[in-house]
MDAnalysis code that builds the backbone (N, CA, C; Angstrom):
import MDAnalysis as mda
import numpy as np

u = mda.Universe.empty(723, n_residues=241, atom_resindex=np.repeat(np.arange(241), 3), trajectory=True)
u.add_TopologyAttr("name", ["N", "CA", "C"] * 241)
u.add_TopologyAttr("resid", np.arange(1, 242))
u.add_TopologyAttr("resname", ["MET", "ASP", "ASN", "SER", "LYS", "LEU", "LYS", "PHE", "ILE", "THR", "THR", "LEU", "PHE", "ILE", "PRO", "VAL", "LYS", "ASN", "GLU", "ILE", "ASP", "ALA", "LEU", "LYS", "VAL", "ILE", "MET", "PRO", "ARG", "ILE", "ASP", "LYS", "SER", "TRP", "CYS", "ASP", "GLU", "ILE", "LEU", "ILE", "LEU", "ASP", "GLY", "SER", "SER", "ASP", "ASP", "GLY", "SER", "LYS", "GLU", "TYR", "LEU", "VAL", "SER", "LYS", "GLY", "TYR", "ASN", "VAL", "VAL", "HIS", "GLN", "LYS", "SER", "LYS", "GLY", "VAL", "LYS", "ALA", "ALA", "PHE", "TRP", "GLU", "ALA", "PHE", "GLU", "LEU", "ALA", "LYS", "GLY", "ASP", "VAL", "ILE", "ILE", "PRO", "PHE", "SER", "PRO", "ASP", "GLY", "ASN", "SER", "ILE", "PRO", "GLU", "ASP", "ILE", "PRO", "ARG", "LEU", "ILE", "GLU", "LYS", "ILE", "ASN", "ALA", "GLY", "TYR", "ASP", "ILE", "VAL", "VAL", "ALA", "SER", "ARG", "TYR", "LYS", "GLY", "ASP", "ALA", "ILE", "SER", "GLU", "ASP", "ASP", "ASP", "PHE", "ILE", "SER", "GLY", "ILE", "ALA", "ASN", "LYS", "PHE", "PHE", "THR", "SER", "LEU", "ILE", "ASN", "ILE", "LEU", "PHE", "SER", "THR", "LYS", "TYR", "THR", "ASP", "GLY", "LEU", "VAL", "MET", "TYR", "LYS", "ALA", "PHE", "LYS", "LYS", "SER", "HIS", "LEU", "TYR", "THR", "LEU", "GLU", "ILE", "ASP", "LYS", "PHE", "LYS", "SER", "ASP", "PHE", "SER", "GLU", "ILE", "MET", "LEU", "LEU", "THR", "ARG", "GLY", "ALA", "ARG", "TYR", "GLY", "LEU", "LYS", "ILE", "THR", "GLU", "ILE", "SER", "SER", "SER", "GLU", "PRO", "PRO", "ARG", "ILE", "GLY", "VAL", "GLN", "GLY", "SER", "ARG", "ALA", "HIS", "PRO", "GLY", "VAL", "LEU", "GLY", "LYS", "TYR", "LYS", "SER", "ALA", "LEU", "VAL", "LEU", "LEU", "LYS", "SER", "ILE", "LEU", "ARG", "ASP", "ALA", "LEU", "PHE", "TYR", "HIS", "PRO", "SER", "LEU", "ASN", "ARG"])
u.atoms.positions = np.array([
    [0.847, -1.198, 0.000],
    [0.000, 0.000, 0.000],
    [0.878, 1.242, 0.000],
    [0.506, 2.259, -0.788],
    [1.246, 3.512, -0.841],
    [0.730, 4.442, 0.257],
    [1.486, 4.517, 1.369],
    [1.052, 5.317, 2.510],
    [0.899, 6.796, 2.183],
    [1.584, 7.276, 1.146],
    [1.516, 8.692, 0.809],
    [0.125, 9.094, 0.337],
    [-0.715, 8.104, -0.011],
    [-2.047, 8.410, -0.517],
    [-3.130, 8.200, 0.541],
    [-2.728, 7.869, 1.782],
    [-3.703, 7.635, 2.831],
    [-4.362, 8.944, 3.258],
    [-5.621, 8.857, 3.650],
    [-6.344, 10.004, 4.178],
    [-7.092, 9.549, 5.420],
    [-6.686, 10.068, 6.558],
    [-7.287, 9.661, 7.818],
    [-8.337, 10.669, 8.275],
    [-9.343, 10.169, 8.979],
    [-10.329, 11.037, 9.619],
    [-9.645, 11.687, 10.827],
    [-9.710, 13.009, 10.907],
    [-8.943, 13.738, 11.907],
    [-9.853, 14.519, 12.856],
    [-9.551, 14.409, 14.151],
    [-10.257, 15.157, 15.191],
    [-9.314, 16.181, 15.806],
    [-9.704, 17.431, 15.777],
    [-8.984, 18.479, 16.491],
    [-9.651, 18.624, 17.852],
    [-8.900, 18.325, 18.903],
    [-9.449, 18.391, 20.261],
    [-8.988, 19.669, 20.942],
    [-9.941, 20.463, 21.431],
    [-9.636, 21.737, 22.066],
    [-10.224, 21.765, 23.482],
    [-9.392, 21.658, 24.514],
    [-9.885, 21.787, 25.890],
    [-9.978, 23.264, 26.265],
    [-11.088, 23.662, 26.861],
    [-11.328, 25.075, 27.153],
    [-11.770, 25.257, 28.597],
    [-11.219, 26.282, 29.230],
    [-11.741, 26.717, 30.525],
    [-11.346, 28.175, 30.741],
    [-12.330, 29.053, 30.659],
    [-12.134, 30.480, 30.920],
    [-10.990, 31.075, 30.090],
    [-11.154, 31.018, 28.772],
    [-10.118, 31.506, 27.874],
    [-10.706, 32.412, 26.790],
    [-11.672, 33.226, 27.186],
    [-12.417, 34.028, 26.228],
    [-11.523, 34.968, 25.418],
    [-10.546, 35.615, 26.051],
    [-9.688, 36.559, 25.335],
    [-8.884, 35.857, 24.243],
    [-8.321, 34.710, 24.583],
    [-7.530, 33.967, 23.610],
    [-8.406, 33.384, 22.508],
    [-9.569, 32.882, 22.871],
    [-10.465, 32.281, 21.883],
    [-10.835, 33.271, 20.783],
    [-11.043, 34.513, 21.145],
    [-11.434, 35.529, 20.162],
    [-10.309, 35.819, 19.172],
    [-9.075, 35.547, 19.595],
    [-7.929, 35.760, 18.711],
    [-7.616, 34.505, 17.896],
    [-7.665, 33.345, 18.554],
    [-7.194, 32.098, 17.949],
    [-8.242, 31.417, 17.071],
    [-9.477, 31.311, 17.534],
    [-10.474, 30.515, 16.818],
    [-10.764, 31.020, 15.400],
    [-10.774, 32.343, 15.135],
    [-10.994, 32.790, 13.749],
    [-9.879, 32.367, 12.796],
    [-8.746, 31.954, 13.331],
    [-7.624, 31.526, 12.485],
    [-7.702, 30.044, 12.129],
    [-8.660, 29.321, 12.714],
    [-8.825, 27.899, 12.417],
    [-9.838, 27.716, 11.296],
    [-9.397, 27.094, 10.223],
    [-10.288, 26.770, 9.110],
    [-10.973, 25.439, 9.436],
    [-12.290, 25.472, 9.541],
    [-13.025, 24.267, 9.936],
    [-12.860, 23.127, 8.937],
    [-12.452, 23.437, 7.713],
    [-12.284, 22.393, 6.702],
    [-10.995, 21.598, 6.886],
    [-10.102, 22.071, 7.752],
    [-8.841, 21.364, 7.964],
    [-9.055, 19.976, 8.554],
    [-10.042, 19.860, 9.440],
    [-10.271, 18.604, 10.166],
    [-11.693, 18.103, 9.917],
    [-11.870, 16.818, 10.121],
    [-13.199, 16.227, 9.950],
    [-14.082, 16.499, 11.159],
    [-13.464, 16.696, 12.315],
    [-14.209, 16.944, 13.551],
    [-13.424, 17.915, 14.420],
    [-14.132, 18.895, 14.987],
    [-13.547, 19.766, 15.999],
    [-14.293, 19.495, 17.299],
    [-13.593, 18.881, 18.230],
    [-14.194, 18.466, 19.499],
    [-13.744, 19.433, 20.584],
    [-14.673, 20.233, 21.088],
    [-14.373, 21.209, 22.131],
    [-14.982, 20.740, 23.439],
    [-14.142, 20.603, 24.455],
    [-14.585, 20.160, 25.779],
    [-14.414, 21.339, 26.731],
    [-15.507, 21.789, 27.299],
    [-15.461, 22.958, 28.178],
    [-15.551, 22.543, 29.643],
    [-14.570, 22.998, 30.425],
    [-14.513, 22.657, 31.849],
    [-15.238, 23.657, 32.712],
    [-16.510, 23.876, 32.459],
    [-17.364, 24.772, 33.261],
    [-16.862, 26.212, 33.253],
    [-16.599, 26.735, 32.079],
    [-16.186, 28.132, 31.962],
    [-17.296, 29.061, 32.433],
    [-16.890, 30.173, 33.092],
    [-17.883, 31.155, 33.536],
    [-17.541, 32.563, 33.039],
    [-16.710, 32.634, 31.994],
    [-16.303, 33.938, 31.463],
    [-16.871, 34.212, 30.074],
    [-17.795, 33.369, 29.635],
    [-18.393, 33.550, 28.313],
    [-17.733, 32.747, 27.215],
    [-16.744, 31.896, 27.569],
    [-16.040, 31.094, 26.563],
    [-17.009, 30.190, 25.801],
    [-17.832, 29.465, 26.527],
    [-18.758, 28.529, 25.885],
    [-19.741, 29.279, 24.987],
    [-20.275, 30.377, 25.488],
    [-21.257, 31.145, 24.722],
    [-20.635, 31.697, 23.436],
    [-19.397, 32.142, 23.527],
    [-18.713, 32.654, 22.344],
    [-18.554, 31.559, 21.291],
    [-18.109, 30.394, 21.726],
    [-17.888, 29.289, 20.797],
    [-19.188, 28.841, 20.133],
    [-20.247, 28.757, 20.910],
    [-21.551, 28.372, 20.362],
    [-22.019, 29.404, 19.343],
    [-21.768, 30.686, 19.632],
    [-22.191, 31.747, 18.705],
    [-21.446, 31.671, 17.374],
    [-20.283, 31.031, 17.385],
    [-19.488, 30.867, 16.169],
    [-19.762, 29.537, 15.470],
    [-20.766, 28.820, 15.950],
    [-21.195, 27.604, 15.281],
    [-20.524, 26.331, 15.744],
    [-19.784, 26.405, 16.847],
    [-19.111, 25.209, 17.354],
    [-20.018, 24.441, 18.313],
    [-19.923, 23.121, 18.262],
    [-20.597, 22.276, 19.238],
    [-19.668, 22.118, 20.434],
    [-20.123, 22.517, 21.608],
    [-19.292, 22.478, 22.807],
    [-19.829, 21.416, 23.762],
    [-18.965, 20.485, 24.137],
    [-19.342, 19.403, 25.044],
    [-18.937, 19.780, 26.467],
    [-19.844, 19.627, 27.402],
    [-19.531, 19.916, 28.802],
    [-18.651, 18.810, 29.377],
    [-17.541, 19.189, 29.979],
    [-16.637, 18.215, 30.589],
    [-17.253, 17.636, 31.856],
    [-17.395, 16.335, 31.898],
    [-17.987, 15.669, 33.051],
    [-16.950, 15.334, 34.110],
    [-15.725, 15.070, 33.673],
    [-14.649, 14.714, 34.589],
    [-14.015, 15.970, 35.174],
    [-13.064, 15.806, 36.087],
    [-12.409, 16.927, 36.739],
    [-10.921, 16.929, 36.426],
    [-10.408, 18.076, 36.009],
    [-8.984, 18.190, 35.734],
    [-8.668, 18.043, 34.259],
    [-7.541, 18.641, 33.846],
    [-7.203, 18.660, 32.430],
    [-6.786, 17.286, 31.912],
    [-6.119, 16.477, 32.732],
    [-5.728, 15.134, 32.280],
    [-6.966, 14.280, 32.032],
    [-7.930, 14.380, 32.932],
    [-9.176, 13.640, 32.758],
    [-9.926, 14.137, 31.527],
    [-9.823, 15.433, 31.260],
    [-10.482, 15.999, 30.076],
    [-9.933, 15.382, 28.799],
    [-8.626, 15.165, 28.775],
    [-8.014, 14.561, 27.592],
    [-8.594, 13.179, 27.339],
    [-8.679, 12.361, 28.375],
    [-9.178, 10.999, 28.168],
    [-10.665, 10.976, 27.862],
    [-11.395, 11.905, 28.429],
    [-12.811, 12.019, 28.088],
    [-12.959, 12.336, 26.598],
    [-12.113, 13.226, 26.111],
    [-12.149, 13.600, 24.693],
    [-11.646, 12.469, 23.807],
    [-10.587, 11.781, 24.231],
    [-10.062, 10.672, 23.430],
    [-11.148, 9.630, 23.183],
    [-11.960, 9.370, 24.195],
    [-13.002, 8.357, 24.065],
    [-14.180, 8.850, 23.228],
    [-14.367, 10.167, 23.176],
    [-15.453, 10.730, 22.379],
    [-15.057, 10.952, 20.921],
    [-13.771, 11.095, 20.682],
    [-13.284, 11.466, 19.345],
    [-13.672, 10.433, 18.295],
    [-14.166, 10.908, 17.175],
    [-14.561, 10.040, 16.069],
    [-13.419, 9.800, 15.087],
    [-12.361, 10.584, 15.180],
    [-11.284, 10.502, 14.217],
    [-10.325, 9.347, 14.432],
    [-9.655, 8.952, 13.348],
    [-8.549, 7.990, 13.430],
    [-7.318, 8.671, 14.004],
    [-7.250, 9.985, 13.801],
    [-6.114, 10.794, 14.230],
    [-6.626, 11.910, 15.133],
    [-5.891, 12.178, 16.228],
    [-6.272, 13.218, 17.176],
    [-5.158, 14.262, 17.247],
    [-5.557, 15.523, 17.270],
    [-4.608, 16.621, 17.468],
    [-5.075, 17.447, 18.664],
    [-4.453, 17.301, 19.847],
    [-4.771, 18.179, 20.965],
    [-4.242, 19.587, 20.668],
    [-5.087, 20.590, 20.860],
    [-4.726, 21.960, 20.504],
    [-5.044, 22.900, 21.654],
    [-4.064, 23.698, 22.050],
    [-4.265, 24.664, 23.127],
    [-4.831, 25.961, 22.569],
    [-6.008, 26.413, 23.062],
    [-6.618, 27.633, 22.532],
    [-6.158, 28.891, 23.259],
    [-5.138, 28.769, 24.123],
    [-4.695, 29.914, 24.922],
    [-3.640, 30.762, 24.231],
    [-3.326, 30.426, 22.970],
    [-2.348, 31.182, 22.227],
    [-1.015, 30.481, 22.073],
    [-0.776, 29.429, 22.867],
    [0.496, 28.704, 22.810],
    [0.693, 27.939, 21.507],
    [-0.394, 27.474, 20.903],
    [-0.301, 26.664, 19.686],
    [-0.641, 27.515, 18.465],
    [0.120, 27.337, 17.388],
    [-0.109, 28.085, 16.159],
    [-1.103, 27.328, 15.275],
    [-2.292, 27.881, 15.054],
    [-3.328, 27.160, 14.291],
    [-2.897, 26.777, 12.884],
    [-2.127, 27.647, 12.240],
    [-1.749, 27.421, 10.850],
    [-0.858, 26.197, 10.652],
    [-0.367, 25.608, 11.759],
    [0.449, 24.399, 11.646],
    [-0.380, 23.114, 11.661],
    [-1.679, 23.236, 11.872],
    [-2.547, 22.054, 11.871],
    [-2.468, 21.302, 10.545],
    [-2.593, 21.973, 9.382],
    [-2.492, 21.238, 8.110],
    [-1.137, 20.571, 7.917],
    [-0.066, 21.161, 8.456],
    [1.267, 20.561, 8.330],
    [1.339, 19.252, 9.109],
    [0.725, 19.204, 10.275],
    [0.686, 17.969, 11.065],
    [-0.098, 16.887, 10.328],
    [-1.240, 17.271, 9.783],
    [-2.082, 16.308, 9.067],
    [-1.378, 15.785, 7.817],
    [-0.669, 16.663, 7.128],
    [0.055, 16.256, 5.926],
    [1.074, 15.165, 6.237],
    [1.775, 15.308, 7.352],
    [2.769, 14.307, 7.742],
    [2.110, 12.980, 8.126],
    [0.988, 13.051, 8.808],
    [0.258, 11.825, 9.159],
    [-0.184, 11.107, 7.891],
    [-0.724, 11.853, 6.948],
    [-1.189, 11.249, 5.701],
    [-0.041, 10.749, 4.833],
    [1.174, 11.194, 5.151],
    [2.357, 10.703, 4.436],
    [2.873, 9.399, 5.025],
    [2.257, 8.931, 6.129],
    [2.615, 7.631, 6.661],
    [3.190, 7.604, 8.059],
    [3.252, 8.765, 8.727],
    [3.787, 8.791, 10.092],
    [2.695, 8.430, 11.100],
    [3.120, 7.827, 12.218],
    [2.187, 7.479, 13.292],
    [1.971, 8.634, 14.253],
    [3.042, 9.384, 14.509],
    [3.007, 10.514, 15.440],
    [3.818, 11.656, 14.838],
    [3.260, 12.861, 14.900],
    [3.972, 14.038, 14.398],
    [3.973, 15.092, 15.499],
    [5.158, 15.499, 15.924],
    [5.322, 16.437, 17.030],
    [5.519, 17.852, 16.501],
    [4.798, 18.815, 17.069],
    [5.001, 20.227, 16.735],
    [6.060, 20.770, 17.690],
    [7.316, 20.630, 17.310],
    [8.432, 20.941, 18.202],
    [8.675, 22.444, 18.329],
    [8.834, 22.868, 19.588],
    [9.119, 24.274, 19.884],
    [10.598, 24.608, 19.758],
    [11.423, 23.589, 19.513],
    [12.872, 23.805, 19.516],
    [13.556, 23.269, 18.259],
    [12.787, 22.870, 17.261],
    [13.368, 22.350, 16.023],
    [13.611, 23.495, 15.045],
    [14.778, 23.494, 14.429],
    [15.081, 24.530, 13.449],
    [15.058, 25.911, 14.065],
    [14.287, 26.815, 13.461],
    [14.231, 28.186, 13.952],
    [13.037, 28.435, 14.877],
    [12.352, 27.369, 15.300],
    [11.222, 27.514, 16.220],
    [11.718, 27.925, 17.606],
    [10.911, 28.720, 18.312],
    [11.257, 29.147, 19.663],
    [10.023, 29.074, 20.556],
    [10.268, 29.016, 21.855],
    [9.187, 29.090, 22.822],
    [9.256, 30.443, 23.532],
    [8.219, 31.231, 23.346],
    [8.130, 32.510, 24.040],
    [7.425, 32.370, 25.380],
    [7.021, 31.142, 25.696],
    [6.304, 30.890, 26.940],
    [7.228, 30.354, 28.033],
    [8.398, 29.874, 27.654],
    [9.339, 29.309, 28.626],
    [9.859, 30.374, 29.588],
    [9.844, 30.054, 30.882],
    [10.674, 30.809, 31.808],
    [11.962, 30.010, 31.995],
    [12.853, 30.470, 32.834],
    [14.151, 29.819, 32.961],
    [14.004, 28.360, 33.391],
    [13.173, 28.114, 34.394],
    [13.014, 26.752, 34.924],
    [12.370, 25.837, 33.890],
    [11.334, 26.336, 33.196],
    [10.663, 25.518, 32.174],
    [11.613, 25.158, 31.050],
    [12.437, 26.119, 30.638],
    [13.387, 25.860, 29.565],
    [14.390, 24.782, 29.932],
    [14.924, 24.866, 31.157],
    [15.872, 23.852, 31.629],
    [15.194, 22.495, 31.723],
    [13.959, 22.474, 32.260],
    [13.231, 21.213, 32.424],
    [12.949, 20.560, 31.078],
    [12.549, 21.352, 30.095],
    [12.276, 20.798, 28.771],
    [13.524, 20.159, 28.170],
    [14.644, 20.831, 28.288],
    [15.898, 20.295, 27.753],
    [16.313, 19.033, 28.508],
    [16.162, 19.057, 29.828],
    [16.559, 17.896, 30.641],
    [15.730, 16.670, 30.291],
    [14.408, 16.815, 30.288],
    [13.546, 15.658, 30.052],
    [13.661, 15.146, 28.612],
    [13.805, 16.057, 27.664],
    [13.978, 15.621, 26.278],
    [15.290, 14.867, 26.116],
    [16.350, 15.363, 26.734],
    [17.649, 14.673, 26.676],
    [17.572, 13.316, 27.350],
    [16.872, 13.243, 28.467],
    [16.734, 11.967, 29.176],
    [16.002, 10.943, 28.313],
    [14.923, 11.374, 27.663],
    [14.192, 10.477, 26.762],
    [15.096, 10.001, 25.634],
    [15.846, 10.923, 25.048],
    [16.733, 10.561, 23.935],
    [17.793, 9.548, 24.359],
    [18.336, 9.701, 25.549],
    [19.361, 8.780, 26.051],
    [18.764, 7.400, 26.322],
    [17.611, 7.386, 26.991],
    [17.026, 6.116, 27.425],
    [16.332, 5.349, 26.298],
    [15.881, 6.071, 25.267],
    [15.098, 5.411, 24.220],
    [15.751, 5.503, 22.840],
    [16.993, 5.975, 22.819],
    [17.764, 6.055, 21.566],
    [17.018, 6.842, 20.491],
    [16.487, 7.990, 20.883],
    [15.740, 8.844, 19.967],
    [16.503, 10.152, 19.738],
    [15.951, 10.981, 18.859],
    [16.585, 12.266, 18.554],
    [15.546, 13.386, 18.565],
    [14.644, 13.337, 19.548],
    [13.628, 14.370, 19.655],
    [14.263, 15.710, 20.029],
    [13.650, 16.781, 19.555],
    [14.051, 18.108, 20.012],
    [13.069, 18.650, 21.051],
    [11.882, 18.036, 21.133],
    [10.865, 18.482, 22.087],
    [10.078, 17.265, 22.572],
    [10.416, 16.800, 23.764],
    [9.771, 15.595, 24.282],
    [8.522, 15.865, 25.095],
    [8.234, 17.136, 25.398],
    [7.162, 17.435, 26.340],
    [5.948, 18.141, 25.753],
    [6.042, 18.631, 24.528],
    [4.960, 19.458, 23.999],
    [3.666, 18.664, 23.820],
    [2.549, 19.317, 24.120],
    [1.235, 18.700, 23.953],
    [0.821, 18.652, 22.486],
    [1.208, 19.676, 21.741],
    [0.746, 19.880, 20.374],
    [1.387, 18.853, 19.439],
    [0.600, 17.895, 19.010],
    [1.081, 16.854, 18.107],
    [-0.116, 16.168, 17.470],
    [0.122, 15.425, 16.423],
    [-0.913, 14.593, 15.803],
    [-0.516, 13.140, 16.010],
    [-1.490, 12.300, 16.357],
    [-1.184, 10.888, 16.572],
    [-2.407, 10.032, 16.257],
    [-2.134, 8.806, 15.883],
    [-3.220, 7.875, 15.597],
    [-3.835, 7.401, 16.913],
    [-5.133, 7.546, 17.007],
    [-5.854, 7.228, 18.238],
    [-5.614, 5.792, 18.691],
    [-5.475, 4.882, 17.752],
    [-5.320, 3.472, 18.086],
    [-4.090, 3.211, 18.950],
    [-3.086, 4.085, 18.863],
    [-1.851, 3.862, 19.617],
    [-2.021, 4.102, 21.112],
    [-3.084, 4.792, 21.514],
    [-3.366, 4.922, 22.939],
    [-3.610, 3.549, 23.561],
    [-4.090, 2.629, 22.746],
    [-4.417, 1.288, 23.222],
    [-3.352, 0.276, 22.806],
    [-2.802, 0.444, 21.597],
    [-1.709, -0.429, 21.162],
    [-0.536, -0.354, 22.130],
    [-0.242, 0.866, 22.608],
    [0.873, 1.082, 23.523],
    [0.456, 0.960, 24.983],
    [-0.810, 0.619, 25.216],
    [-1.360, 0.429, 26.572],
    [-1.245, 1.676, 27.441],
    [-1.316, 2.831, 26.786],
    [-1.270, 4.089, 27.529],
    [-2.559, 4.292, 28.320],
    [-3.639, 3.668, 27.859],
    [-4.920, 3.804, 28.543],
    [-4.905, 3.236, 29.960],
    [-3.882, 2.488, 30.311],
    [-3.759, 1.951, 31.672],
    [-3.159, 2.971, 32.638],
    [-2.704, 4.115, 32.100],
    [-2.037, 5.117, 32.928],
    [-2.654, 6.495, 32.671],
    [-3.942, 6.608, 32.910],
    [-4.662, 7.814, 32.547],
    [-4.309, 9.021, 33.415],
    [-3.696, 8.808, 34.565],
    [-3.318, 9.929, 35.426],
    [-1.948, 10.489, 35.072],
    [-1.241, 9.821, 34.165],
    [0.067, 10.296, 33.733],
    [-0.080, 11.176, 32.490],
    [1.043, 11.630, 31.947],
    [1.018, 12.475, 30.762],
    [1.070, 11.602, 29.511],
    [-0.076, 11.446, 28.860],
    [-0.179, 10.563, 27.708],
    [0.738, 10.989, 26.573],
    [0.939, 12.326, 26.424],
    [1.745, 12.805, 25.303],
    [3.201, 12.366, 25.424],
    [3.686, 12.210, 26.659],
    [5.058, 11.739, 26.862],
    [5.167, 10.258, 26.533],
    [4.176, 9.504, 26.972],
    [4.204, 8.062, 26.761],
    [4.059, 7.705, 25.286],
    [3.387, 8.552, 24.518],
    [3.315, 8.316, 23.073],
    [4.710, 8.292, 22.470],
    [5.602, 9.144, 22.978],
    [6.949, 9.232, 22.430],
    [7.878, 8.163, 22.994],
    [7.782, 7.884, 24.291],
    [8.660, 6.870, 24.880],
    [8.249, 5.471, 24.420],
    [6.989, 5.161, 24.593],
    [6.520, 3.830, 24.187],
    [6.483, 3.685, 22.671],
    [6.153, 4.784, 21.988],
    [6.136, 4.737, 20.530],
    [7.501, 4.399, 19.960],
    [8.557, 4.954, 20.579],
    [9.920, 4.660, 20.126],
    [10.257, 3.195, 20.354],
    [9.917, 2.685, 21.531],
    [10.189, 1.276, 21.840],
    [9.413, 0.333, 20.917],
    [8.219, 0.746, 20.556],
    [7.351, -0.091, 19.735],
    [7.755, -0.057, 18.262],
    [8.551, 0.941, 17.908],
    [8.994, 1.061, 16.521],
    [8.068, 1.865, 15.637],
    [7.285, 2.767, 16.235],
    [6.395, 3.597, 15.436],
    [7.194, 4.616, 14.625],
    [6.581, 5.085, 13.557],
    [7.207, 6.083, 12.702],
    [6.849, 7.468, 13.249],
    [7.854, 8.143, 13.826],
    [7.634, 9.407, 14.520],
    [8.515, 10.492, 13.908],
    [7.950, 11.683, 13.718],
    [8.733, 12.798, 13.186],
    [8.313, 14.087, 13.877],
    [9.020, 15.167, 13.577],
    [8.723, 16.476, 14.141],
    [8.610, 17.510, 13.020],
    [7.821, 18.545, 13.270],
    [7.849, 19.752, 12.452],
    [8.233, 20.894, 13.389],
    [8.792, 21.944, 12.861],
    [9.117, 23.103, 13.700],
    [7.856, 23.951, 13.876],
    [7.570, 24.319, 15.128],
    [6.366, 25.095, 15.416],
    [6.602, 25.913, 16.678],
    [6.768, 27.200, 16.533],
    [7.044, 28.063, 17.677],
    [5.867, 28.096, 18.648],
    [6.171, 28.493, 19.883],
    [5.159, 28.578, 20.940],
    [5.028, 30.042, 21.376],
    [4.005, 30.739, 20.894],
    [3.786, 32.125, 21.308],
    [3.355, 32.193, 22.781],
    [3.397, 33.370, 23.380],
    [2.942, 33.497, 24.768],
    [1.436, 33.323, 24.886],
    [0.985, 32.957, 26.074],
    [-0.450, 32.824, 26.316],
    [-1.134, 34.189, 26.227],
    [-2.408, 34.127, 25.899],
    [-3.195, 35.356, 25.751],
    [-4.222, 35.433, 26.876],
    [-4.088, 36.421, 27.733],
    [-5.129, 36.705, 28.722],
    [-5.245, 35.746, 29.887],
    [-4.349, 34.748, 29.991],
    [-4.404, 33.818, 31.117],
    [-3.013, 33.690, 31.713],
    [-2.962, 33.344, 32.980],
    [-1.701, 33.140, 33.671],
    [-1.579, 31.677, 34.083],
    [-0.413, 31.084, 33.827],
    [-0.205, 29.704, 34.245],
    [-0.835, 28.702, 33.305],
    [-0.597, 27.431, 33.603],
    [-1.071, 26.348, 32.747],
    [-2.055, 25.469, 33.495],
    [-3.124, 25.057, 32.813],
    [-4.079, 24.130, 33.420],
    [-3.450, 22.777, 33.692],
    [-2.400, 22.441, 32.942],
    [-1.746, 21.146, 33.121],
    [-0.894, 21.101, 34.383],
    [-0.537, 22.293, 34.903],
    [0.323, 22.349, 36.090],
    [-0.266, 23.336, 37.098],
    [-1.437, 23.025, 37.662],
    [-2.115, 23.971, 38.553],
    [-1.407, 24.124, 39.898],
    [-1.574, 25.300, 40.508],
    [-1.028, 25.532, 41.834],
    [0.389, 26.069, 41.816],
    [0.833, 26.574, 42.969],
    [2.162, 27.160, 43.096],
    [3.253, 26.138, 42.810],
    [3.041, 24.907, 43.240],
    [4.030, 23.847, 43.045],
    [3.680, 22.935, 41.881],
    [2.764, 23.390, 41.028],
    [2.264, 22.534, 39.953],
    [3.335, 21.992, 39.035],
    [4.270, 22.856, 38.608],
    [5.312, 22.418, 37.674],
    [6.236, 21.385, 38.319],
    [6.484, 21.544, 39.614],
    [7.379, 20.612, 40.303],
    [6.712, 19.245, 40.489],
    [5.424, 19.272, 40.807],
    [4.686, 18.010, 40.928],
    [4.620, 17.307, 39.575],
    [4.379, 18.083, 38.525],
    [4.327, 17.503, 37.190],
    [5.666, 16.911, 36.795],
    [6.757, 17.559, 37.207],
    [8.094, 17.057, 36.886],
    [8.320, 15.683, 37.494],
    [7.833, 15.480, 38.700],
    [7.985, 14.173, 39.345],
    [7.174, 13.101, 38.617],
    [5.966, 13.469, 38.184],
    [5.135, 12.526, 37.427],
    [5.812, 12.174, 36.107],
    [6.380, 13.181, 35.452],
    [7.087, 12.953, 34.190],
    [8.274, 12.024, 34.384],
    [9.060, 12.298, 35.413],
    [10.238, 11.476, 35.679],
    [9.840, 10.029, 35.948],
    [8.788, 9.843, 36.734],
    [8.302, 8.494, 37.028],
    [7.867, 7.777, 35.758],
    [7.138, 8.488, 34.902],
    [6.641, 7.889, 33.669],
    [7.777, 7.484, 32.741],
    [8.761, 8.371, 32.584],
    [9.886, 8.093, 31.692],
    [10.707, 6.910, 32.193],
    [11.031, 6.910, 33.483],
    [11.846, 5.830, 34.048],
    [11.090, 4.501, 34.036],
    [9.792, 4.541, 34.301],
    [8.990, 3.311, 34.277],
    [9.006, 2.686, 32.899],
    [8.812, 3.520, 31.858],
    [8.816, 2.986, 30.497],
    [10.198, 2.490, 30.097],
    [11.245, 3.191, 30.547],
    [12.609, 2.778, 30.212],
    [12.953, 1.436, 30.833],
    [12.465, 1.207, 32.045],
    [12.827, -0.012, 32.776],
    [11.894, -1.187, 32.508],
    [10.615, -0.892, 32.321],
    [9.639, -1.986, 32.339],
    [8.807, -2.160, 31.078],
    [8.855, -1.181, 30.148],
    [8.030, -1.337, 28.953],
    [8.819, -2.048, 27.860],
    [8.417, -3.285, 27.601],
    [9.071, -4.109, 26.572],
    [7.977, -4.650, 25.673],
    [7.631, -3.925, 24.612],
    [6.485, -4.300, 23.779],
    [6.582, -5.682, 23.163],
    [7.792, -6.178, 22.935],
    [7.941, -7.502, 22.327],
    [7.365, -8.588, 23.209],
    [7.285, -8.303, 24.508],
    [6.716, -9.289, 25.435],
    [5.215, -9.263, 25.455],
    [4.654, -8.150, 24.906],
    [3.200, -7.985, 24.979],
    [2.491, -8.234, 23.664],
    [3.237, -8.432, 22.586],
    [2.610, -8.614, 21.276],
    [2.113, -10.047, 21.114],
])
């Protein structure tokens, strides 16, 4: 089969919670024809985010679970697409790179990462600690899994939904699924690539939903370290096939 001619059904997943200022800037830049489905999960916004999205013709699903990690899995199970692209509507993700991710998937890749550090891409959202942490964890993944990633932590990527189950990531829903896609995907022999995609600063919001609280980034770092080391030591896909 010529993989270059494949066309997958694609779901753009957008988690939202009180991001009205960013939504007004970012959503008009998304062409609805890029994806087969745009799945918006709203975590009980009270700033008019949901109302704005509905007024623009989007179907908004109320998040039943609690927390951003739970929101991802709720969306993964609802998604109709063969391919899922998690997209941050807070300004961190560049909408115009969505077609580039899809193009790579349709060319035969299993996972395509929108790297903030590949080529001339930059992250305008990094503070000193985040920048060091990103480099450390990406280097650790590369050493332990014999990979050459430039960005091991970014959420923004396209991946085939089936790999959430092929790689048994669904057994670790409280961890960071996007990291396990890269660690387990490498061990499994999936075809993974990156595109360069800068990370602009957030619009109108402070902090990240993925790392809530004053110590959020530090707690997340421990979860990341545990996930990476666990996969390095104990994930052997040849034993599970």
